[in-house]
N, C-alpha and C positions, 0 to 999 in steps of 0.2 A: 717752181719749187714747192716743197711741202715742209711745214713746221709741225713737229710733234712735241707736245708738252705733257710730260709725265708727272704724276703726283701720287702721294699716298704711301711712299716708302717710309721706313723708320726702324726703330728698335722695338722689338716685342718679345715677351717671354715665351718659352716653349708652351705649346698648347693654345696660344693666342691667335688672333685673327688680324688681317690687314686687307684693305681693299685698294688696289692700284687703279688709277685712271690714266688714260692717254687720249688727248684730244688733238685732232689733226686739222690743219688749215693750210690754205695756199692754192696757187694756180694749178698745181699738179693734180688736184682732186676736184676740179670744177665740175667734172662729169660724174663724180661719185667715188666711192671707195669700194674696193674688192675685199680680198681676204685681209683680216687683221689678226695679229697674234702677239703673244708674249714669249720671250726667250729669256734665259738667265745664264750668267757666267759667274761661277764661284772662283775664288783665288786659286790659281794654278791649274784650272780646268778649262776645257773648251766650252764655248757657248752652246747651249742645248735648248731644244724646244720645250716650252712649257705647255702651251695650248694655242690653237688657232681657231678662228671662226670665219665662216664664209658670209657673204652678203645676205644670204638667205637665212643665216642663223645657225646652221649646223656647226658642230664643234668637234675637235679632236684634241686629245690630251696625251701627254707623255704617260705611259702605262703606270709609272711609279707615283703619279700625282692624281690619278683618277679617284674621285670620292672626297678629296680634300680641297681641290681647287676648282673654281667655276669661272669660265670666261663668258662674257656677254657683251653686247654692243648696242649702241643707240645710233642708228643710221642718220637720224635727223640732226643729231649733235656731232656726228663724225667722231664718236668716242667709243673706245673699247675699255672694258673693265676686267679686272681679275680679282675675284674674291678668294682669299687664301685663308683656310681654316686649319685648326689643329697643327699649327706651324711647328716645325722641328729645327733644331740647330743646323741640320744639313740643308735646309732651305735657304740658308744665308747665301746671298749672292747679289750681284747687280742685275736688276730686271730691266729688260729692254723691250720697248714697244716696237712693233713692226707692222707697217701698213702698205698694202698694194693699191695702186690706182685701179679704177674700174675695169680697165682692160687687162689687168694682171701682168702688164709688161714691165712696170716700174715698181720698185720697192723702196721704202723709206724707213729709216731707223730713228728712234728717239735717243736721247742722250744717256738714258739709263737712270734708274733710281735704286738706291741701296736699301736692301732689306736685311736686317740683322736679327737673328733669333738667338737670344741668349738670356740666361738668368743672372 
């Protein structure tokens, strides 16, 4: 199994910044981690991709978030980060961490962390 611990969510004013972190541990990743990513789900909406990063460090983003959000990872710490800048009220959602094992066959989800952008 794999345990994912997310942190960094909270309440922020429009235009502010937050940095989310997600650390993975467990037997399912003893050979390493593959793709890592962040997704989000706003009230009444489907879960959507925010950003993903491969083990080699390449990244892909939802088109609407390019330029404001940055995903990064530390393979030695089995941790993925999401730097969110210039936050808008429409960024309010529960943000979920997503981690694949090294083989990319298995995927694990975090419990989610709430991000609320409001004045």
